[in-house]
PyMOL Python script that loads the backbone (N, CA, C, O; Angstrom):
from pymol import cmd

cmd.read_pdbstr("""\
ATOM      1  N   MET A   1      17.871  31.938 -26.401  1.00  0.00           N
ATOM      2  CA  MET A   1      19.298  31.579 -25.745  1.00  0.00           C
ATOM      3  C   MET A   1      20.365  32.830 -26.489  1.00  0.00           C
ATOM      4  O   MET A   1      20.666  33.091 -27.654  1.00  0.00           O
ATOM      5  N   VAL A   2      20.746  33.438 -25.090  1.00  0.00           N
ATOM      6  CA  VAL A   2      21.190  34.960 -25.554  1.00  0.00           C
ATOM      7  C   VAL A   2      22.495  34.202 -24.612  1.00  0.00           C
ATOM      8  O   VAL A   2      22.369  33.298 -23.786  1.00  0.00           O
ATOM      9  N   GLY A   3      23.905  34.984 -25.096  1.00  0.00           N
ATOM     10  CA  GLY A   3      24.871  34.422 -24.426  1.00  0.00           C
ATOM     11  C   GLY A   3      25.820  36.042 -24.045  1.00  0.00           C
ATOM     12  O   GLY A   3      25.269  36.958 -24.656  1.00  0.00           O
ATOM     13  N   ALA A   4      26.507  36.324 -23.582  1.00  0.00           N
ATOM     14  CA  ALA A   4      26.832  37.927 -22.514  1.00  0.00           C
ATOM     15  C   ALA A   4      28.693  37.286 -22.408  1.00  0.00           C
ATOM     16  O   ALA A   4      29.086  36.334 -21.734  1.00  0.00           O
ATOM     17  N   PHE A   5      29.390  38.045 -23.165  1.00  0.00           N
ATOM     18  CA  PHE A   5      30.806  38.108 -23.170  1.00  0.00           C
ATOM     19  C   PHE A   5      31.318  39.324 -21.876  1.00  0.00           C
ATOM     20  O   PHE A   5      30.730  40.359 -21.560  1.00  0.00           O
ATOM     21  N   LEU A   6      32.338  38.870 -21.431  1.00  0.00           N
ATOM     22  CA  LEU A   6      32.613  40.142 -20.140  1.00  0.00           C
ATOM     23  C   LEU A   6      34.225  40.079 -20.226  1.00  0.00           C
ATOM     24  O   LEU A   6      34.690  38.981 -19.919  1.00  0.00           O
ATOM     25  N   ARG A   7      35.108  41.028 -20.574  1.00  0.00           N
ATOM     26  CA  ARG A   7      36.475  40.977 -20.307  1.00  0.00           C
ATOM     27  C   ARG A   7      36.615  41.848 -18.967  1.00  0.00           C
ATOM     28  O   ARG A   7      36.087  42.959 -18.994  1.00  0.00           O
ATOM     29  N   ILE A   8      37.284  41.444 -17.786  1.00  0.00           N
ATOM     30  CA  ILE A   8      37.566  41.740 -16.406  1.00  0.00           C
ATOM     31  C   ILE A   8      38.847  42.389 -16.261  1.00  0.00           C
ATOM     32  O   ILE A   8      39.865  41.696 -16.274  1.00  0.00           O
ATOM     33  N   GLU A   9      38.936  44.171 -16.066  1.00  0.00           N
ATOM     34  CA  GLU A   9      39.633  45.003 -16.540  1.00  0.00           C
ATOM     35  C   GLU A   9      40.774  44.385 -15.231  1.00  0.00           C
ATOM     36  O   GLU A   9      41.968  44.331 -15.523  1.00  0.00           O
ATOM     37  N   LYS A  10      40.473  44.092 -14.299  1.00  0.00           N
ATOM     38  CA  LYS A  10      41.522  43.728 -13.028  1.00  0.00           C
ATOM     39  C   LYS A  10      40.807  42.084 -13.058  1.00  0.00           C
ATOM     40  O   LYS A  10      39.589  41.962 -12.934  1.00  0.00           O
ATOM     41  N   PRO A  11      41.569  41.065 -13.209  1.00  0.00           N
ATOM     42  CA  PRO A  11      41.324  39.942 -12.314  1.00  0.00           C
ATOM     43  C   PRO A  11      40.761  39.561 -11.451  1.00  0.00           C
ATOM     44  O   PRO A  11      41.376  39.844 -10.423  1.00  0.00           O
ATOM     45  N   VAL A  12      39.545  38.846 -11.185  1.00  0.00           N
ATOM     46  CA  VAL A  12      39.128  38.370  -9.863  1.00  0.00           C
ATOM     47  C   VAL A  12      39.878  36.955  -9.176  1.00  0.00           C
ATOM     48  O   VAL A  12      40.310  36.115  -9.965  1.00  0.00           O
ATOM     49  N   ASP A  13      39.992  36.765  -7.949  1.00  0.00           N
ATOM     50  CA  ASP A  13      40.025  35.933  -7.424  1.00  0.00           C
ATOM     51  C   ASP A  13      38.846  35.044  -7.338  1.00  0.00           C
ATOM     52  O   ASP A  13      37.952  35.330  -6.541  1.00  0.00           O
ATOM     53  N   PHE A  14      38.747  33.816  -8.209  1.00  0.00           N
ATOM     54  CA  PHE A  14      37.461  33.113  -8.172  1.00  0.00           C
ATOM     55  C   PHE A  14      37.210  31.521  -7.183  1.00  0.00           C
ATOM     56  O   PHE A  14      36.341  30.676  -6.969  1.00  0.00           O
ATOM     57  N   ASP A  15      38.808  31.896  -6.768  1.00  0.00           N
ATOM     58  CA  ASP A  15      39.095  30.182  -6.376  1.00  0.00           C
ATOM     59  C   ASP A  15      38.414  29.095  -6.795  1.00  0.00           C
ATOM     60  O   ASP A  15      37.519  28.386  -6.334  1.00  0.00           O
ATOM     61  N   SER A  16      39.182  29.147  -7.971  1.00  0.00           N
ATOM     62  CA  SER A  16      38.918  28.603  -8.840  1.00  0.00           C
ATOM     63  C   SER A  16      40.100  27.058  -8.750  1.00  0.00           C
ATOM     64  O   SER A  16      40.999  27.110  -7.911  1.00  0.00           O
ATOM     65  N   VAL A  17      39.973  25.691  -9.720  1.00  0.00           N
ATOM     66  CA  VAL A  17      40.660  24.642  -9.331  1.00  0.00           C
ATOM     67  C   VAL A  17      42.050  25.141 -10.147  1.00  0.00           C
ATOM     68  O   VAL A  17      43.102  24.787  -9.615  1.00  0.00           O
ATOM     69  N   ASP A  18      42.124  25.714 -11.051  1.00  0.00           N
ATOM     70  CA  ASP A  18      43.302  25.743 -11.721  1.00  0.00           C
ATOM     71  C   ASP A  18      43.915  27.092 -10.928  1.00  0.00           C
ATOM     72  O   ASP A  18      44.998  27.485 -11.360  1.00  0.00           O
ATOM     73  N   ARG A  19      43.484  27.636 -10.114  1.00  0.00           N
ATOM     74  CA  ARG A  19      44.105  28.697  -9.015  1.00  0.00           C
ATOM     75  C   ARG A  19      44.186  30.086  -9.511  1.00  0.00           C
ATOM     76  O   ARG A  19      44.677  31.018  -8.873  1.00  0.00           O
ATOM     77  N   GLN A  20      43.651  30.163 -10.739  1.00  0.00           N
ATOM     78  CA  GLN A  20      43.737  31.536 -11.944  1.00  0.00           C
ATOM     79  C   GLN A  20      42.835  32.256 -11.299  1.00  0.00           C
ATOM     80  O   GLN A  20      41.884  31.784 -10.676  1.00  0.00           O
ATOM     81  N   PRO A  21      43.150  33.645 -11.448  1.00  0.00           N
ATOM     82  CA  PRO A  21      42.552  34.588 -11.414  1.00  0.00           C
ATOM     83  C   PRO A  21      40.826  34.894 -12.431  1.00  0.00           C
ATOM     84  O   PRO A  21      40.540  33.840 -12.999  1.00  0.00           O
ATOM     85  N   VAL A  22      40.304  35.444 -12.573  1.00  0.00           N
ATOM     86  CA  VAL A  22      39.241  35.223 -13.570  1.00  0.00           C
ATOM     87  C   VAL A  22      39.392  36.479 -14.535  1.00  0.00           C
ATOM     88  O   VAL A  22      39.486  37.537 -13.912  1.00  0.00           O
ATOM     89  N   ASP A  23      39.432  36.588 -15.835  1.00  0.00           N
ATOM     90  CA  ASP A  23      39.625  37.771 -16.265  1.00  0.00           C
ATOM     91  C   ASP A  23      38.538  37.630 -17.567  1.00  0.00           C
ATOM     92  O   ASP A  23      38.417  38.605 -18.309  1.00  0.00           O
ATOM     93  N   LEU A  24      37.851  36.551 -17.797  1.00  0.00           N
ATOM     94  CA  LEU A  24      36.778  35.876 -19.256  1.00  0.00           C
ATOM     95  C   LEU A  24      35.260  35.473 -18.658  1.00  0.00           C
ATOM     96  O   LEU A  24      34.606  34.437 -18.776  1.00  0.00           O
ATOM     97  N   VAL A  25      35.161  35.922 -18.412  1.00  0.00           N
ATOM     98  CA  VAL A  25      33.750  35.758 -18.460  1.00  0.00           C
ATOM     99  C   VAL A  25      32.306  35.337 -19.577  1.00  0.00           C
ATOM    100  O   VAL A  25      31.939  36.222 -20.350  1.00  0.00           O
ATOM    101  N   PHE A  26      31.600  34.041 -19.585  1.00  0.00           N
ATOM    102  CA  PHE A  26      30.970  34.078 -20.303  1.00  0.00           C
ATOM    103  C   PHE A  26      29.444  33.635 -20.001  1.00  0.00           C
ATOM    104  O   PHE A  26      29.343  32.439 -19.728  1.00  0.00           O
ATOM    105  N   ALA A  27      28.431  34.255 -19.998  1.00  0.00           N
ATOM    106  CA  ALA A  27      27.016  33.627 -19.276  1.00  0.00           C
ATOM    107  C   ALA A  27      26.185  33.365 -20.599  1.00  0.00           C
ATOM    108  O   ALA A  27      26.364  33.629 -21.787  1.00  0.00           O
ATOM    109  N   LEU A  28      25.175  32.714 -19.852  1.00  0.00           N
ATOM    110  CA  LEU A  28      24.287  31.889 -21.158  1.00  0.00           C
ATOM    111  C   LEU A  28      23.576  32.095 -20.274  1.00  0.00           C
ATOM    112  O   LEU A  28      23.731  31.889 -19.070  1.00  0.00           O
ATOM    113  N   PHE A  29      21.972  32.914 -21.350  1.00  0.00           N
ATOM    114  CA  PHE A  29      20.874  32.529 -20.493  1.00  0.00           C
ATOM    115  C   PHE A  29      19.618  32.033 -21.544  1.00  0.00           C
ATOM    116  O   PHE A  29      18.945  32.802 -22.231  1.00  0.00           O
ATOM    117  N   ALA A  30      19.500  30.766 -21.495  1.00  0.00           N
ATOM    118  CA  ALA A  30      18.376  30.070 -22.204  1.00  0.00           C
ATOM    119  C   ALA A  30      16.993  30.525 -21.242  1.00  0.00           C
ATOM    120  O   ALA A  30      17.097  30.808 -20.049  1.00  0.00           O
ATOM    121  N   PRO A  31      15.730  30.534 -21.979  1.00  0.00           N
ATOM    122  CA  PRO A  31      14.686  30.098 -21.870  1.00  0.00           C
ATOM    123  C   PRO A  31      14.070  28.823 -21.261  1.00  0.00           C
ATOM    124  O   PRO A  31      14.240  27.674 -21.670  1.00  0.00           O
ATOM    125  N   ASP A  32      13.249  29.264 -20.108  1.00  0.00           N
ATOM    126  CA  ASP A  32      12.548  27.683 -19.872  1.00  0.00           C
ATOM    127  C   ASP A  32      12.342  27.406 -20.804  1.00  0.00           C
ATOM    128  O   ASP A  32      12.090  28.141 -21.759  1.00  0.00           O
ATOM    129  N   GLY A  33      12.429  25.547 -20.747  1.00  0.00           N
ATOM    130  CA  GLY A  33      11.608  24.530 -21.660  1.00  0.00           C
ATOM    131  C   GLY A  33      12.592  24.394 -23.410  1.00  0.00           C
ATOM    132  O   GLY A  33      12.313  23.834 -24.469  1.00  0.00           O
ATOM    133  N   SER A  34      13.774  25.220 -22.946  1.00  0.00           N
ATOM    134  CA  SER A  34      15.125  25.318 -23.561  1.00  0.00           C
ATOM    135  C   SER A  34      15.425  23.846 -24.418  1.00  0.00           C
ATOM    136  O   SER A  34      15.562  23.564 -25.608  1.00  0.00           O
ATOM    137  N   GLY A  35      15.447  23.064 -23.104  1.00  0.00           N
ATOM    138  CA  GLY A  35      15.240  21.141 -23.572  1.00  0.00           C
ATOM    139  C   GLY A  35      17.027  21.145 -23.870  1.00  0.00           C
ATOM    140  O   GLY A  35      17.749  21.875 -23.191  1.00  0.00           O
ATOM    141  N   VAL A  36      17.430  20.504 -24.643  1.00  0.00           N
ATOM    142  CA  VAL A  36      18.723  19.802 -24.717  1.00  0.00           C
ATOM    143  C   VAL A  36      19.781  20.938 -25.331  1.00  0.00           C
ATOM    144  O   VAL A  36      21.003  20.963 -25.189  1.00  0.00           O
ATOM    145  N   GLU A  37      18.991  21.802 -26.005  1.00  0.00           N
ATOM    146  CA  GLU A  37      19.442  23.103 -26.483  1.00  0.00           C
ATOM    147  C   GLU A  37      20.661  23.987 -26.122  1.00  0.00           C
ATOM    148  O   GLU A  37      21.595  24.455 -26.773  1.00  0.00           O
ATOM    149  N   HIS A  38      20.205  24.038 -24.563  1.00  0.00           N
ATOM    150  CA  HIS A  38      21.002  24.578 -23.796  1.00  0.00           C
ATOM    151  C   HIS A  38      21.836  24.103 -23.242  1.00  0.00           C
ATOM    152  O   HIS A  38      22.561  24.918 -22.670  1.00  0.00           O
ATOM    153  N   LEU A  39      22.228  22.588 -23.078  1.00  0.00           N
ATOM    154  CA  LEU A  39      23.222  21.957 -22.860  1.00  0.00           C
ATOM    155  C   LEU A  39      23.945  21.928 -24.289  1.00  0.00           C
ATOM    156  O   LEU A  39      25.173  21.903 -24.200  1.00  0.00           O
ATOM    157  N   LYS A  40      23.679  21.927 -24.956  1.00  0.00           N
ATOM    158  CA  LYS A  40      24.636  22.411 -26.249  1.00  0.00           C
ATOM    159  C   LYS A  40      25.267  23.093 -26.435  1.00  0.00           C
ATOM    160  O   LYS A  40      26.390  22.829 -26.864  1.00  0.00           O
ATOM    161  N   ALA A  41      24.817  24.396 -26.183  1.00  0.00           N
ATOM    162  CA  ALA A  41      25.397  25.630 -26.221  1.00  0.00           C
ATOM    163  C   ALA A  41      26.293  25.883 -25.216  1.00  0.00           C
ATOM    164  O   ALA A  41      27.303  26.487 -25.579  1.00  0.00           O
ATOM    165  N   LEU A  42      26.180  25.469 -23.553  1.00  0.00           N
ATOM    166  CA  LEU A  42      26.990  25.022 -22.969  1.00  0.00           C
ATOM    167  C   LEU A  42      28.250  24.773 -23.118  1.00  0.00           C
ATOM    168  O   LEU A  42      29.324  25.345 -22.933  1.00  0.00           O
ATOM    169  N   ALA A  43      27.564  23.031 -23.783  1.00  0.00           N
ATOM    170  CA  ALA A  43      29.018  22.853 -24.490  1.00  0.00           C
ATOM    171  C   ALA A  43      30.167  23.078 -24.577  1.00  0.00           C
ATOM    172  O   ALA A  43      31.292  22.904 -24.109  1.00  0.00           O
ATOM    173  N   LEU A  44      29.282  23.737 -25.678  1.00  0.00           N
ATOM    174  CA  LEU A  44      30.326  24.845 -27.402  1.00  0.00           C
ATOM    175  C   LEU A  44      30.729  25.885 -26.374  1.00  0.00           C
ATOM    176  O   LEU A  44      31.917  25.579 -26.270  1.00  0.00           O
ATOM    177  N   VAL A  45      30.640  26.412 -25.944  1.00  0.00           N
ATOM    178  CA  VAL A  45      31.128  27.666 -24.906  1.00  0.00           C
ATOM    179  C   VAL A  45      32.361  26.757 -24.399  1.00  0.00           C
ATOM    180  O   VAL A  45      33.463  26.702 -24.944  1.00  0.00           O
ATOM    181  N   SER A  46      31.874  25.913 -23.015  1.00  0.00           N
ATOM    182  CA  SER A  46      32.872  25.328 -22.730  1.00  0.00           C
ATOM    183  C   SER A  46      34.574  24.921 -23.664  1.00  0.00           C
ATOM    184  O   SER A  46      35.762  25.107 -23.399  1.00  0.00           O
ATOM    185  N   ARG A  47      33.944  24.412 -24.607  1.00  0.00           N
ATOM    186  CA  ARG A  47      34.989  24.248 -25.904  1.00  0.00           C
ATOM    187  C   ARG A  47      35.981  25.435 -26.010  1.00  0.00           C
ATOM    188  O   ARG A  47      37.211  25.487 -26.042  1.00  0.00           O
ATOM    189  N   THR A  48      35.342  26.042 -26.038  1.00  0.00           N
ATOM    190  CA  THR A  48      35.786  27.571 -26.962  1.00  0.00           C
ATOM    191  C   THR A  48      36.826  28.095 -25.450  1.00  0.00           C
ATOM    192  O   THR A  48      38.038  28.297 -25.364  1.00  0.00           O
ATOM    193  N   MET A  49      36.119  28.152 -24.789  1.00  0.00           N
ATOM    194  CA  MET A  49      36.663  28.621 -23.401  1.00  0.00           C
ATOM    195  C   MET A  49      38.059  27.601 -23.177  1.00  0.00           C
ATOM    196  O   MET A  49      39.122  28.065 -22.765  1.00  0.00           O
ATOM    197  N   ARG A  50      37.960  26.831 -23.357  1.00  0.00           N
ATOM    198  CA  ARG A  50      39.133  26.304 -22.933  1.00  0.00           C
ATOM    199  C   ARG A  50      40.341  26.070 -23.963  1.00  0.00           C
ATOM    200  O   ARG A  50      41.235  25.253 -23.745  1.00  0.00           O
ATOM    201  N   ASP A  51      40.277  26.798 -25.001  1.00  0.00           N
ATOM    202  CA  ASP A  51      41.071  26.951 -26.568  1.00  0.00           C
ATOM    203  C   ASP A  51      41.888  27.590 -25.641  1.00  0.00           C
ATOM    204  O   ASP A  51      41.366  28.209 -24.714  1.00  0.00           O
ATOM    205  N   PRO A  52      42.998  27.533 -25.751  1.00  0.00           N
ATOM    206  CA  PRO A  52      44.234  28.800 -25.534  1.00  0.00           C
ATOM    207  C   PRO A  52      44.130  29.180 -26.590  1.00  0.00           C
ATOM    208  O   PRO A  52      43.232  30.021 -26.627  1.00  0.00           O
ATOM    209  N   GLY A  53      44.463  29.059 -27.291  1.00  0.00           N
ATOM    210  CA  GLY A  53      44.475  30.412 -29.066  1.00  0.00           C
ATOM    211  C   GLY A  53      43.344  31.405 -28.596  1.00  0.00           C
ATOM    212  O   GLY A  53      43.525  32.607 -28.402  1.00  0.00           O
ATOM    213  N   VAL A  54      42.026  30.662 -28.426  1.00  0.00           N
ATOM    214  CA  VAL A  54      40.651  31.686 -28.697  1.00  0.00           C
ATOM    215  C   VAL A  54      41.344  32.516 -27.231  1.00  0.00           C
ATOM    216  O   VAL A  54      41.323  33.745 -27.284  1.00  0.00           O
ATOM    217  N   MET A  55      41.780  32.042 -26.302  1.00  0.00           N
ATOM    218  CA  MET A  55      41.718  32.286 -24.827  1.00  0.00           C
ATOM    219  C   MET A  55      42.741  33.514 -25.001  1.00  0.00           C
ATOM    220  O   MET A  55      42.509  34.509 -24.315  1.00  0.00           O
ATOM    221  N   ALA A  56      44.033  33.532 -25.998  1.00  0.00           N
ATOM    222  CA  ALA A  56      44.703  34.681 -26.101  1.00  0.00           C
ATOM    223  C   ALA A  56      44.037  35.962 -27.151  1.00  0.00           C
ATOM    224  O   ALA A  56      44.341  37.147 -27.020  1.00  0.00           O
ATOM    225  N   LYS A  57      43.315  35.563 -27.937  1.00  0.00           N
ATOM    226  CA  LYS A  57      42.874  36.030 -28.754  1.00  0.00           C
ATOM    227  C   LYS A  57      41.938  37.009 -28.323  1.00  0.00           C
ATOM    228  O   LYS A  57      42.215  38.187 -28.547  1.00  0.00           O
ATOM    229  N   LEU A  58      40.714  36.681 -27.654  1.00  0.00           N
ATOM    230  CA  LEU A  58      40.245  37.060 -26.630  1.00  0.00           C
ATOM    231  C   LEU A  58      40.649  38.204 -25.886  1.00  0.00           C
ATOM    232  O   LEU A  58      40.140  39.325 -25.893  1.00  0.00           O
ATOM    233  N   ARG A  59      42.136  37.564 -24.909  1.00  0.00           N
ATOM    234  CA  ARG A  59      42.273  38.933 -24.353  1.00  0.00           C
ATOM    235  C   ARG A  59      43.320  40.056 -24.724  1.00  0.00           C
ATOM    236  O   ARG A  59      43.686  41.038 -24.079  1.00  0.00           O
ATOM    237  N   ALA A  60      43.711  39.552 -26.074  1.00  0.00           N
ATOM    238  CA  ALA A  60      44.448  40.498 -26.977  1.00  0.00           C
ATOM    239  C   ALA A  60      43.499  41.401 -27.687  1.00  0.00           C
ATOM    240  O   ALA A  60      43.989  42.162 -28.522  1.00  0.00           O
ATOM    241  N   ASN A  61      42.288  41.428 -27.491  1.00  0.00           N
ATOM    242  CA  ASN A  61      41.307  42.011 -28.499  1.00  0.00           C
ATOM    243  C   ASN A  61      41.002  43.224 -27.541  1.00  0.00           C
ATOM    244  O   ASN A  61      41.379  43.300 -26.372  1.00  0.00           O
ATOM    245  N   THR A  62      40.163  44.282 -28.312  1.00  0.00           N
ATOM    246  CA  THR A  62      39.108  45.119 -27.609  1.00  0.00           C
ATOM    247  C   THR A  62      37.863  45.627 -27.782  1.00  0.00           C
ATOM    248  O   THR A  62      37.063  46.305 -27.138  1.00  0.00           O
ATOM    249  N   ASP A  63      37.965  44.875 -29.301  1.00  0.00           N
ATOM    250  CA  ASP A  63      36.794  45.460 -29.826  1.00  0.00           C
ATOM    251  C   ASP A  63      35.947  44.776 -30.313  1.00  0.00           C
ATOM    252  O   ASP A  63      36.258  43.764 -30.940  1.00  0.00           O
ATOM    253  N   PRO A  64      34.625  45.170 -30.140  1.00  0.00           N
ATOM    254  CA  PRO A  64      33.297  44.468 -29.796  1.00  0.00           C
ATOM    255  C   PRO A  64      33.201  43.402 -30.760  1.00  0.00           C
ATOM    256  O   PRO A  64      33.174  42.196 -30.515  1.00  0.00           O
ATOM    257  N   GLU A  65      33.137  44.161 -32.255  1.00  0.00           N
ATOM    258  CA  GLU A  65      32.964  43.339 -33.598  1.00  0.00           C
ATOM    259  C   GLU A  65      34.189  42.168 -33.593  1.00  0.00           C
ATOM    260  O   GLU A  65      33.973  41.039 -34.035  1.00  0.00           O
ATOM    261  N   THR A  66      35.419  42.548 -33.075  1.00  0.00           N
ATOM    262  CA  THR A  66      36.239  41.423 -33.281  1.00  0.00           C
ATOM    263  C   THR A  66      36.104  40.173 -32.179  1.00  0.00           C
ATOM    264  O   THR A  66      36.173  38.960 -32.374  1.00  0.00           O
ATOM    265  N   LEU A  67      35.891  40.913 -30.972  1.00  0.00           N
ATOM    266  CA  LEU A  67      35.514  39.379 -30.088  1.00  0.00           C
ATOM    267  C   LEU A  67      34.266  38.625 -30.607  1.00  0.00           C
ATOM    268  O   LEU A  67      34.003  37.456 -30.325  1.00  0.00           O
ATOM    269  N   HIS A  68      33.765  39.177 -31.147  1.00  0.00           N
ATOM    270  CA  HIS A  68      32.508  38.416 -31.416  1.00  0.00           C
ATOM    271  C   HIS A  68      33.006  37.784 -32.771  1.00  0.00           C
ATOM    272  O   HIS A  68      33.008  36.553 -32.807  1.00  0.00           O
ATOM    273  N   THR A  69      33.381  38.392 -33.767  1.00  0.00           N
ATOM    274  CA  THR A  69      33.565  37.153 -34.615  1.00  0.00           C
ATOM    275  C   THR A  69      34.897  36.075 -34.144  1.00  0.00           C
ATOM    276  O   THR A  69      34.965  34.927 -34.582  1.00  0.00           O
ATOM    277  N   ILE A  70      36.085  36.755 -33.033  1.00  0.00           N
ATOM    278  CA  ILE A  70      36.429  35.162 -32.494  1.00  0.00           C
ATOM    279  C   ILE A  70      35.611  34.307 -31.783  1.00  0.00           C
ATOM    280  O   ILE A  70      35.800  33.097 -31.665  1.00  0.00           O
ATOM    281  N   LEU A  71      34.705  34.941 -31.311  1.00  0.00           N
ATOM    282  CA  LEU A  71      33.636  34.105 -30.398  1.00  0.00           C
ATOM    283  C   LEU A  71      32.964  33.141 -31.246  1.00  0.00           C
ATOM    284  O   LEU A  71      33.089  32.001 -30.798  1.00  0.00           O
ATOM    285  N   THR A  72      32.374  33.201 -32.188  1.00  0.00           N
ATOM    286  CA  THR A  72      31.819  32.744 -33.409  1.00  0.00           C
ATOM    287  C   THR A  72      32.198  31.954 -34.621  1.00  0.00           C
ATOM    288  O   THR A  72      31.510  31.151 -35.250  1.00  0.00           O
ATOM    289  N   GLU A  73      33.699  32.424 -34.868  1.00  0.00           N
ATOM    290  CA  GLU A  73      34.100  31.584 -36.148  1.00  0.00           C
ATOM    291  C   GLU A  73      34.765  30.068 -35.722  1.00  0.00           C
ATOM    292  O   GLU A  73      35.701  29.737 -34.994  1.00  0.00           O
ATOM    293  N   ASP A  74      33.920  29.429 -36.446  1.00  0.00           N
ATOM    294  CA  ASP A  74      34.471  28.124 -36.680  1.00  0.00           C
ATOM    295  C   ASP A  74      34.000  27.126 -35.643  1.00  0.00           C
ATOM    296  O   ASP A  74      33.931  25.916 -35.857  1.00  0.00           O
ATOM    297  N   HIS A  75      33.728  27.634 -34.672  1.00  0.00           N
ATOM    298  CA  HIS A  75      33.101  26.802 -33.106  1.00  0.00           C
ATOM    299  C   HIS A  75      31.831  26.423 -33.558  1.00  0.00           C
ATOM    300  O   HIS A  75      31.470  25.310 -33.175  1.00  0.00           O
ATOM    301  N   ALA A  76      30.859  27.211 -34.453  1.00  0.00           N
ATOM    302  CA  ALA A  76      29.920  26.282 -34.587  1.00  0.00           C
ATOM    303  C   ALA A  76      30.000  24.761 -35.490  1.00  0.00           C
ATOM    304  O   ALA A  76      29.068  23.998 -35.744  1.00  0.00           O
ATOM    305  N   THR A  77      30.947  24.679 -35.732  1.00  0.00           N
ATOM    306  CA  THR A  77      31.213  23.357 -36.577  1.00  0.00           C
ATOM    307  C   THR A  77      30.753  22.315 -35.675  1.00  0.00           C
ATOM    308  O   THR A  77      29.846  21.526 -35.941  1.00  0.00           O
ATOM    309  N   ARG A  78      31.524  22.355 -34.427  1.00  0.00           N
ATOM    310  CA  ARG A  78      32.023  21.524 -33.610  1.00  0.00           C
ATOM    311  C   ARG A  78      31.238  21.165 -32.328  1.00  0.00           C
ATOM    312  O   ARG A  78      31.602  20.615 -31.288  1.00  0.00           O
ATOM    313  N   ALA A  79      29.844  21.732 -32.800  1.00  0.00           N
ATOM    314  CA  ALA A  79      28.772  21.856 -31.542  1.00  0.00           C
ATOM    315  C   ALA A  79      28.585  20.366 -30.869  1.00  0.00           C
ATOM    316  O   ALA A  79      29.449  19.624 -31.337  1.00  0.00           O
ATOM    317  N   ALA A  80      27.947  19.852 -30.155  1.00  0.00           N
ATOM    318  CA  ALA A  80      27.491  18.578 -29.447  1.00  0.00           C
ATOM    319  C   ALA A  80      26.410  17.930 -30.343  1.00  0.00           C
ATOM    320  O   ALA A  80      25.871  16.879 -29.997  1.00  0.00           O
TER     321      ALA A  80
END
""", "prot")
cmd.dss("prot")
cmd.show_as("cartoon", "prot")
cmd.util.cbc("prot")
cmd.orient("prot")
């Protein structure tokens, strides 16, 4: 399984429920037959991206290593 995180310089109107433009994107790529593991990963991504503190940190940083740390710190312990 592979995840990709993108920060979009100019937010895009995505017709989202909250009517906010999208500036942070996370894509999850799972191989065929990954079973329930991709659902667990998706749930973890969803919880992480709903955390206002995490979102603020992601928006405030541009360094790839820092972004990786933000996305991977402490969140694994809350897996579904």
